[in-house]
N, C-alpha and C positions, 0 to 999 in steps of 0.2 A: 604578520599573514596568519600564523596559527590562532590569536586573536580573533583576527576578523573572521576567520573560519569557524568557531565556537558562536559569533554572534550573527553567523549568517548561515550559513551552509549546513550546521547543525540542525537549524530546524526548516530550513526550505529544499537542504537535499542537492541544492544548486548554488553557482556562483552569483552574485546581483547580475551580472549581466546578462544571465538568461534568465532568471526570474521577475517579473514585473508584481504589482501590487504587494509588495512586499511587506511584512508586519499588520495588513489588513486585516487578514483572517486569526492569527493570535489574538488580536486587540478583541475582536469581537467575541472569541473563545471568553477572553479573561470577563468581558461584560456580563456575558449570561452564563459562564459554570466557575467564575471565582481565578485569582489569580494564582493558586499554588498550582505544583506541577507535581505529579508523584511518578513512581516508578512502580507497574503495578508488577506483584511479585505471588498475586496468589496462586497457591500450588495445583488450582483447581484449572488455572490456565481462561485466557479470554472466552475459550467458548461460551465458559459458563452463560455470559451476557446472550450469545445466541441463544442458545437453549432456554434461556428464561423467557426471549422473547418469542419463540417459537411454540413453548408450550400454551402461551395465551393463546393461539389458533391451530395450533395444529395437534391431533391426537396424541396422547403418549401415556406411559405407563411408568410407572417408578423413575420417572425422569427420563426415560428414554423413547424418542419418539417413534412411535409404532403406525404415524399416520402413511396409507397407501399412496398418497396423491405426493408425498417426496420421493425424490428419485435421487440416491447419491451414484456417486459414481459414474457419470454420464457428461460424457465430452461431446458439447454441441459441435458439430462440423458445416451442417447446410439449415438454414433458414430459407423456407422458401414461400412466397406470398401470393397470395392472387386477389381476383376481386373481393372476395368473399370468406376466404381464410386462408391458416398460416399451416404450413406444415414443415415440422422440426424433425431432422435426422442427426441422432447422435453418432460417436464412431463406434461404437458395436453393433449397428446396423438399426438398434431401436427407431420406430417413427411415434411421433407424436402431433395430433391434431388441434388446432386451437381456433378460434375466430379474432383474439390480439395477443402477441407477446409484448412482453416485457424484458427489452436486453439490459442486462445489470454488470455484463463483463467489464473489466478495465479498459479505458481508454488504451491503455497496450496493445490490449487481446483485440481492441478494435482495429488498429493499426496495423496487426498483424495479417496472415492471413488464415488463421486458422479455424476461423465462419466465412463459409461461402454464403454470401447473401446472394438471392435470387426473385427478382431481378436485383442486379446490383445498385447498392446505394446510389441517390444521385450526387451529381459532382457538388452542389452545395454541403450534404452531409459530408464526403469524404473531405474535402478541405478542411473542414470544421474541425474534425477528428485529427488529420494529420497535422495539422499548424499546432494543436496543443501538445504540451507537454508531460511525458509520464517520468519521474525523477525516481532515482535507484539509491535505499537508503539502507545500509547494512552494517548489524550488529554482528559484530565476531565476538563467540565467549566461549571464555577457558574455566577450566577448573584444574588447579594447581595441589600439588601433596601439602602445600604449605604457604600462608603468605608470607611475601617480601616486600609489601607494598606498604605507606604509612597508612594507618586506620584513624578514627575519630574524628571529633569535631574538624570542619574545614579541608577534609582529604577525601571526599568522595570523587573529585575532579581531577585528573592529570591531564595536562596539555606537553604533546612533544612538538616541538619546531624542525621543518626540515624543508629544503628548498625547493621541493615538491608539494604545491598545495595537496592540504586534505590526506598527505602520507600517514598514516595512522594517529592521526593528530589527538583526538579526542578519546581519554581513558577515563573510564569509570568502575569502582570496586562495587561489591555487590554486600559490603560485611552490614550495611545498617536493614538490607530487605532478606538476606539469606546468610544470616550472621553463623562463622562456622563453616563454609562452604568453602571457601576459598578458590572464590570466584571473581574474577574481573572479564571486564568487555572492551571492544574496542569500536568505534562506528567509524565509517569510510561512506563515501557517498561518491555518485555522478561516473567521472572518468575511472576515480579508483576502485568504485563497485564493478566497474565495466573489466577492469586489469584483471582483478583477483577471481571474478568468476571465470576468466579464460584460463587462468593458470593451475596447475596444481596445487592441492592443499599443502600437500609437502614445502612447496617453497611457500604459500603462505606463510605455514608457521616458520619458516628458517626467518623471513622477513619479520616476524613479531618477534620473535625472539633476539633478534640482532635488536631491537629498539628495545625490549623490555630490559638487556645487559646494560644497553647505555643508559636507561631512566635511573632504574635501581639497582644494579650491578655493584657500582663501589668496589670492585675486587671480589667479591662475595657469587660465591655459586647459584645460578638462578634454576631451579630446577623444570625439567619440561612439563608438562602442562599433561596429567591424568586424561583430559577428554578436550575435543575442541569443536565449536558447530559454528558453520560459514553456511548461512543463509544463500541459496541465490534465487533471488528473485527479477531479476532481468533476463536470465536463461531459462525459467519456466516460463512455459509456455502458456500456463493459464494464470499467470501475472505479467509478466512481461515488464517487469519494475514494480514497485513500492505505492507510491499515490501521486497523484497529477499536481503538476504547478500550472500558473497564468504564465504564458511567456512572455516577453515583451513583444509589443507589436501586436500583440492578440486584442482584436477588436469586440467591442459590446455583444456587434451584432452576431459575428463568427458563433460567438459564445450561447446567442440564444439560438443558433443555426443548431448548435451541439445539443442543445437539452431536445429539441424539434421532433416530434415525433415525424416517422414517414409511413403513409398510410397507416398499414394496422400493424406496423410497430412503435412501440412505445420505449424510452429510453431511460435509467436510471443508475444512479450510482455515486459515490463522492466527486466525482469529475463534472456531474450536473447541478451541485449544489454549489451556489456562488457564495454563500453565507459561511459556510462551514467546508470551502474546498479543501482535499487532501487529509480530510479527515474523518475517523469511524460515525462522528456525529452527523457529516454530510452524508454518507452512504444512508444513513438509518433516515435522516428526515428526506432525503430525494425520493427513497421507495415508498415514504408516504404520500408525498406529492404527487407522484406520478400513477400511482395507484388510483390517488382522487381524480386525477386527470382522466383517465380511464373509466374508472366509473360512470365520471360524467357523461363523456360520450359514449358509454354504452346507454345512457338513458336520452339518447339522440340529442345531446348538446356537445358536440364535438366543437372544440376551439383551436384553432392555429395548427391542424393538421395540415402535410405538405405532403406533393406525390414527386 
């Protein structure tokens, strides 16, 4: 069961009984970008990629974005559209007017009540959104005062077998990426992610230490971690999960509805790109495709818009 988890849930974040079209997207990624898989350990962080792209069309100075059109720390709570305009209201009371809007929040946020749509999204759109899956993928990082796990060739991953599927199954040390930092992390997904997000970090830490002692103790004293990071993608209202999955029984017709504009509202995000569904690549290309569709519409060639 641990090996099955490694080959399935570790990629899709859900058991095979939940997600369909498995291996389709990883295969497409390999064809387009190669078979190698790398753990990004750039100290600048992944946000460097976002800044690089943003600098191509937003005003910036010394790699700091200064464009007044970019509004940060604004949580959209209401989107109102009439026959010829869209009005957006944020949590701090700010109001923005537009002719059209591209909504790029995750499908998990669309499934929540964070944003009020006026008028409400039509039934065909709501069904397409609510019947899709938002997976949860959690990497729990720990930094220790010393290494007590094997390092060297062939030791990057460790599997822990437990009667509960996904119970702290997949471990990975970061000695190759961050040598001398004494860091290790464990990946949990789906129901285990939900369970961990709902309990105290103290309890999670105790469970992790118990597993580590079983794996590497051998009578030795295992030190407590100096620091521990537990992301909470599911309970964070701005994400409500990590990435989307195509669920079993979900039709191409429903997926087309998921992508479709509704009057003056257009939709983008990784969940709307079937080629790279669940990946950053999908989010990037869906943004380009949706922007181009809206540009065509502005030139009076609207296609496929539904009310």
